[in-house]
C-alpha positions as CSV (number, residue, x, y, z in Angstrom):
1,X,72.9,-37.2,-2.3
2,X,75.4,-35.6,-4.8
3,X,78.9,-37.0,-4.9
4,X,82.1,-35.2,-5.8
5,X,83.4,-36.6,-9.1
6,X,86.9,-37.9,-9.3
7,X,89.3,-37.9,-12.3
8,X,89.1,-40.9,-14.6
9,X,92.7,-42.0,-14.7
10,X,94.0,-43.3,-18.0
11,X,97.4,-44.6,-19.1
12,X,98.4,-41.2,-20.4
13,X,98.0,-39.3,-17.2
14,X,98.5,-42.2,-14.8
15,X,102.1,-41.1,-13.9
16,X,100.7,-37.6,-13.0
17,X,98.2,-39.0,-10.6
18,X,100.6,-41.5,-9.1
19,X,103.0,-38.5,-8.4
20,X,100.2,-36.4,-6.9
21,X,99.3,-39.3,-4.6
22,X,102.9,-39.1,-3.4
23,X,102.9,-35.3,-3.0
24,X,104.7,-34.6,-6.2
25,X,103.6,-32.2,-9.0
26,X,104.7,-33.8,-12.2
27,X,104.8,-32.3,-15.7
28,X,106.0,-33.7,-19.0
29,X,109.3,-32.9,-20.6
30,X,110.2,-33.6,-24.2
31,X,113.5,-35.5,-24.6
32,X,113.8,-34.1,-28.2
33,X,113.3,-30.4,-27.7
34,X,113.2,-30.1,-23.9
35,X,109.8,-28.3,-23.9
36,X,107.8,-28.7,-20.7
37,X,104.0,-29.2,-20.9
38,X,100.9,-29.8,-19.0
39,X,98.2,-31.3,-19.3
40,X,99.5,-34.9,-20.1
41,X,99.6,-35.7,-23.8
42,X,101.0,-38.5,-25.9
43,X,103.1,-36.1,-28.0
44,X,105.1,-32.9,-27.4
45,X,103.2,-29.8,-28.3
46,X,106.4,-28.2,-29.5
47,X,107.9,-30.8,-31.9
48,X,105.4,-33.6,-31.9
49,X,107.9,-36.1,-30.6
50,X,106.6,-39.1,-28.6
51,X,109.8,-39.0,-26.4
52,X,108.2,-37.6,-23.2
53,X,109.5,-38.0,-19.6
54,X,107.9,-36.9,-16.4
55,X,109.8,-34.3,-14.2
56,X,108.9,-32.9,-10.8
57,X,107.9,-29.2,-10.8
58,X,108.8,-27.0,-7.8
59,X,105.1,-26.5,-7.3
60,X,105.4,-22.8,-7.1
61,X,104.1,-20.1,-9.4
62,X,101.9,-17.0,-9.8
63,X,98.2,-16.5,-10.4
64,X,97.7,-15.5,-14.0
65,X,93.9,-15.2,-13.8
66,X,91.1,-16.4,-11.6
67,X,87.3,-16.6,-11.3
68,X,84.9,-17.2,-8.5
69,X,82.1,-19.7,-8.4
70,X,79.2,-19.0,-6.1
71,X,76.7,-21.6,-7.5
72,X,78.5,-24.8,-8.2
73,X,77.4,-27.0,-11.0
74,X,77.6,-30.1,-8.8
75,X,75.6,-29.7,-5.6
76,X,78.2,-31.8,-3.7
77,X,80.4,-28.6,-3.7
78,X,77.7,-26.3,-2.1
79,X,79.5,-26.3,1.3
80,X,82.7,-25.1,-0.3
81,X,81.5,-21.9,-2.0
82,X,82.8,-19.5,-2.9
83,X,85.3,-21.5,-4.9
84,X,88.3,-19.8,-6.6
85,X,89.4,-21.4,-9.8
86,X,92.7,-20.1,-11.2
87,X,95.2,-20.3,-14.0
88,X,98.6,-20.6,-12.4
89,X,101.8,-20.0,-14.3
90,X,104.3,-22.4,-12.6
91,X,107.8,-21.2,-12.2
92,X,108.7,-23.7,-15.0
93,X,106.5,-21.6,-17.4
94,X,103.7,-24.2,-17.7
95,X,100.1,-23.1,-17.1
96,X,98.2,-25.2,-14.6
97,X,94.5,-24.9,-13.9
98,X,93.4,-25.5,-10.3
99,X,91.7,-24.1,-7.2
100,X,93.0,-21.6,-4.6
101,X,92.4,-22.9,-1.1
102,X,93.7,-22.4,2.4
103,X,93.8,-19.3,4.6
104,X,92.2,-16.2,3.1
105,X,91.7,-17.3,-0.5
106,X,89.4,-14.3,-1.0
107,X,92.5,-12.1,-1.0
108,X,93.8,-13.7,-4.2
109,X,95.1,-11.2,-6.8
110,X,96.6,-11.6,-10.3
111,X,100.3,-12.1,-9.8
112,X,100.0,-13.5,-6.3
113,X,102.6,-16.1,-5.5
114,X,101.2,-19.6,-4.8
115,X,102.4,-23.1,-3.9
116,X,100.9,-26.5,-4.4
117,X,99.3,-28.6,-1.7
118,X,97.6,-31.9,-2.2
119,X,94.0,-32.4,-1.2
120,X,92.8,-35.9,-0.2
121,X,89.7,-37.2,-1.9
122,X,87.3,-40.0,-1.3
123,X,89.8,-42.3,-3.1
124,X,93.1,-43.0,-1.3
125,X,94.8,-43.2,-4.7
126,X,93.8,-39.7,-5.8
127,X,95.1,-36.5,-4.3
128,X,94.2,-33.2,-6.1
129,X,96.9,-30.6,-6.6
130,X,95.4,-27.3,-5.4
131,X,97.2,-24.1,-4.5
132,X,97.6,-21.9,-1.5
133,X,98.7,-18.3,-1.4
134,X,102.4,-18.2,-0.5
135,X,102.1,-14.9,1.5
């Protein structure tokens, strides 16, 4: 039987996953130039400083683009189709890739307001940040 794969946590993204397990959406902020960024990196994408902190995002944003999957690559997801994958622009200006879940995800449109929710996985240490339409 196919299993859903889980993220492989490393020391660079460990704070992100710890925050998600606590229901917090964390992004990095550069101490040198104050640029916000996601996905986790060892340096700032703006000034290449290694002086990075983790800050909590509001967890709200808008759908920038989205795509539907009807035949999942991993058979473990066959009961979840169709799956909506989206690029979300968080209110902080950072692009976040995730899924749209919840009530009526099929009504998603570009520009739709969304908010983060955290989905439990097979591992108690890992909660996945996904988004619901904010109505």
